[in-house]
C-alpha positions in Angstrom: 0.0 0.0 0.0 1.2 3.5 -0.8 0.2 6.9 0.7 0.4 9.9 -1.6 -0.1 13.3 -0.1 -1.4 16.2 -2.3 -2.8 19.7 -2.1 -5.1 21.3 -4.7 -6.7 24.7 -5.1 -8.2 27.0 -7.8 -8.8 30.7 -8.0 -10.8 32.7 -10.5 -8.1 35.4 -10.7 -8.5 39.1 -10.7 -9.7 39.8 -14.2 -12.2 37.0 -15.0 -15.8 36.7 -13.9 -15.9 32.9 -14.1 -13.6 30.0 -13.5 -13.1 27.8 -16.6 -10.5 25.6 -14.9 -11.4 22.2 -13.4 -9.3 19.8 -11.4 -9.6 16.1 -10.5 -8.1 14.4 -7.5 -8.2 10.7 -7.0 -5.5 9.9 -4.5 -6.7 6.3 -3.7 -6.4 5.5 -7.4 -3.3 7.6 -7.9 -4.7 10.0 -10.5 -4.8 13.8 -10.6 -5.6 16.2 -13.5 -5.9 19.9 -14.2 -8.1 21.1 -17.2 -8.3 24.6 -18.5 -11.4 25.3 -20.5 -12.0 27.8 -23.2 -14.9 29.1 -25.2 -16.4 31.9 -23.2 -18.8 32.0 -20.3 -20.4 28.6 -19.6 -18.8 26.8 -22.5 -15.2 26.7 -21.1 -16.2 25.3 -17.7 -18.4 22.7 -19.4 -15.5 21.5 -21.6 -13.0 21.3 -18.7 -15.6 19.5 -16.5 -16.3 17.0 -19.3 -12.5 16.2 -19.6 -12.1 15.7 -15.8 -15.3 13.6 -15.6 -14.2 11.4 -18.5 -10.8 10.7 -17.0 -12.5 9.9 -13.7 -14.9 7.4 -15.2 -12.2 5.7 -17.3 -9.9 5.3 -14.3 -12.7 3.8 -12.2 -13.6 1.5 -15.1 -10.1 0.0 -15.0 -8.3 -2.1 -17.6 -7.0 -0.5 -20.8 -9.7 2.2 -20.5 -7.9 3.5 -17.4 -4.8 4.4 -19.3 -4.3 8.2 -19.1 -3.6 8.6 -22.8 -6.7 6.7 -23.7 -8.8 8.6 -21.2 -7.6 11.9 -22.4 -8.2 11.0 -26.0 -11.8 10.0 -25.1 -12.1 13.3 -23.4 -11.6 15.0 -26.8 -14.4 12.9 -28.3 -16.7 13.7 -25.4 -16.2 17.4 -25.7 -16.9 17.2 -29.4 -20.0 15.1 -28.8 -21.3 17.5 -26.2 -20.9 20.5 -28.5 -22.8 18.7 -31.2 -25.6 18.0 -28.8 -25.8 21.7 -27.8 -24.2 21.2 -24.4 -21.9 24.0 -23.5 -21.2 25.9 -26.7 -19.9 25.4 -30.2 -16.1 25.7 -30.4 -15.5 25.0 -26.7 -12.4 23.2 -25.8 -9.9 22.4 -23.0 -6.3 21.8 -22.3 -5.3 19.1 -19.8 -2.4 17.8 -17.8 -2.8 14.6 -15.8 -0.7 12.4 -13.6 -1.0 8.7 -12.8 1.1 7.3 -10.0 2.0 3.6 -10.7 3.9 2.4 -7.6 7.6 3.4 -8.0 6.8 5.0 -11.4 4.5 7.7 -12.7 3.1 8.9 -16.0 2.3 12.5 -17.0 0.3 13.2 -20.1 -1.0 16.5 -21.5 -2.7 18.3 -24.4 -2.2 22.1 -24.8 -0.3 24.3 -22.5 -1.4 23.1 -19.0 1.9 22.1 -17.4 3.6 19.6 -15.2 6.7 20.4 -13.2 9.0 18.2 -11.1 10.4 19.8 -8.0 13.3 18.2 -6.1 13.9 19.3 -2.6 17.2 19.1 -0.7 20.5 21.0 -0.3 20.3 22.1 -4.0 16.6 22.3 -4.8 15.6 22.3 -8.5 12.5 22.6 -10.7 12.0 21.2 -14.2 9.1 21.5 -16.6 8.5 17.9 -17.7 5.6 18.6 -20.0 6.2 20.2 -23.5 3.6 22.8 -24.5 1.5 22.3 -27.6 1.7 25.9 -28.5 2.8 28.2 -31.3 5.6 29.8 -29.3 7.0 26.4 -28.2 7.1 25.5 -31.9 9.1 28.7 -32.5 11.5 27.8 -29.7 11.9 24.2 -31.0 12.8 25.5 -34.4 15.2 28.1 -33.1 13.1 31.1 -34.4 12.9 32.6 -30.9 14.7 32.1 -27.6 13.2 30.8 -24.4 13.6 34.2 -22.9 11.5 35.8 -25.7 8.5 33.6 -24.9 7.2 35.5 -21.9 6.6 38.7 -23.9 5.6 37.2 -27.3 2.3 38.6 -28.5 1.1 35.1 -29.6 2.2 33.1 -26.6 -1.4 32.0 -25.7 -2.0 30.3 -29.1 -2.1 26.5 -28.6 -1.7 23.9 -31.4 -3.6 21.1 -29.7 -6.9 21.3 -27.8 -9.4 18.8 -26.6 -12.6 19.6 -28.5 -10.9 21.0 -31.6 -13.2 20.4 -34.5 -10.2 20.2 -36.9 -8.7 17.2 -35.2 -10.0 13.6 -35.3 -7.5 12.7 -32.6 -5.3 14.9 -30.5 -1.6 14.5 -29.9 -1.3 13.5 -26.3 2.1 14.2 -24.8 3.5 11.5 -22.5 6.4 11.3 -20.0 7.2 8.2 -17.9 9.6 8.4 -15.0 10.5 6.9 -11.7 9.5 8.7 -8.5 12.3 10.2 -6.5 11.9 10.2 -2.7 12.2 13.9 -2.4 10.1 14.8 -5.4 6.9 16.9 -5.7 4.9 17.0 -9.0 3.2 20.3 -9.7 0.2 20.3 -12.2 -1.1 23.8 -13.2 -3.1 25.8 -15.7 -1.4 28.6 -17.6 -2.9 31.0 -15.1 0.0 30.1 -12.9 2.8 29.4 -15.4 2.1 32.6 -17.4 2.2 34.7 -14.2 4.9 33.1 -12.1 8.4 32.4 -13.5 10.2 29.1 -12.9 12.6 30.9 -10.7 9.9 32.3 -8.5 8.1 28.9 -8.4 11.4 27.3 -7.2 11.8 29.9 -4.5 8.2 29.4 -3.2 8.4 25.6 -3.3 11.8 25.5 -1.5 10.5 27.8 1.3 7.2 26.0 1.7 6.4 24.4 5.1 3.9 22.0 3.5 2.1 21.1 0.3 -0.8 23.2 1.4 1.5 26.2 2.1 3.2 25.8 -1.3 -0.2 25.6 -3.1 -1.6 28.7 -1.5 1.6 30.7 -1.9 1.9 29.9 -5.6 -1.7 31.1 -6.2 -1.0 34.2 -4.1 2.1 34.9 -6.3 0.0 34.6 -9.4 -2.5 37.0 -8.0 0.2 39.4 -6.9 1.6 39.3 -10.4 -1.7 40.4 -12.0 -4.0 37.4 -11.8 -5.0 37.8 -15.4 -6.4 34.3 -15.8 -7.9 31.5 -13.7 -5.3 29.8 -11.6 -5.3 26.1 -10.7 -2.6 24.2 -8.8 -2.2 20.6 -7.7 1.0 19.4 -5.9 1.5 15.7 -5.4 4.3 14.3 -3.3 6.3 11.1 -3.9 4.4 8.2 -2.5 5.4 6.7 0.8 5.1 3.0 1.5 2.8 2.0 4.3 5.7 0.5 6.2 7.7 3.7 6.0 4.6 5.7 7.1 4.2 3.5 10.2 7.9 3.9 11.0 7.7 7.7 10.7 4.6 7.7 12.9 6.2 5.6 15.6 9.3 7.9 15.6 7.0 10.9 15.9 5.1 9.4 18.9 8.4 8.4 20.6 9.7 11.9 20.3 6.5 13.3 21.8 6.6 10.8 24.7 10.3 11.2 25.4 
């Protein structure tokens, strides 16, 4: 048995009237997701909710259907189907980033520019973006047309090239990264309301100074708000799983310290 701690929160931001983000937390099944909807009032939140609900149902179903990439791909079909039925709105869509913890390993998949970061604590803490944006500016960076430093101020930085619900795509390109958990690792899933407002350097500073997952989550959202809060902000932080035996050992040590 493994225990995985996490913290999740969302905020409408300072310049939006509604929150089109949605997040999914299934700690007992080892699955978390953040979806960022688009399409205007009502439609965006419908699209992101459909994506999260589709992933939830597929994971519960189990078997091959529970694979994240398959669940995300089905989310694309479900958003398209809903729009055709008049649910939400025509042209609605959503990005997504999702994590599935598989014992000592994990998978992260994504569509669009919702992101996943790996934070490693310790004497020399570090942060790394492990997802790869499906965006126009990322294509420019990949081809050497612009530098990474130019992305933040590029006028077309919010144009994405892949989107769940895009009527131009029969299937979406689902990015996938597979890794082994590190004992001192936190995974951060977020919508672009965080990543557009808070630099990697500032994220690292906040994470390395955090006293807990909850503290880190609230401080990241506060930083995005302090930096303008121009978009909805959603953050989930998931820690490396701890074995039940290790959890019991730590609990015993804690009790012994209290009693000594």
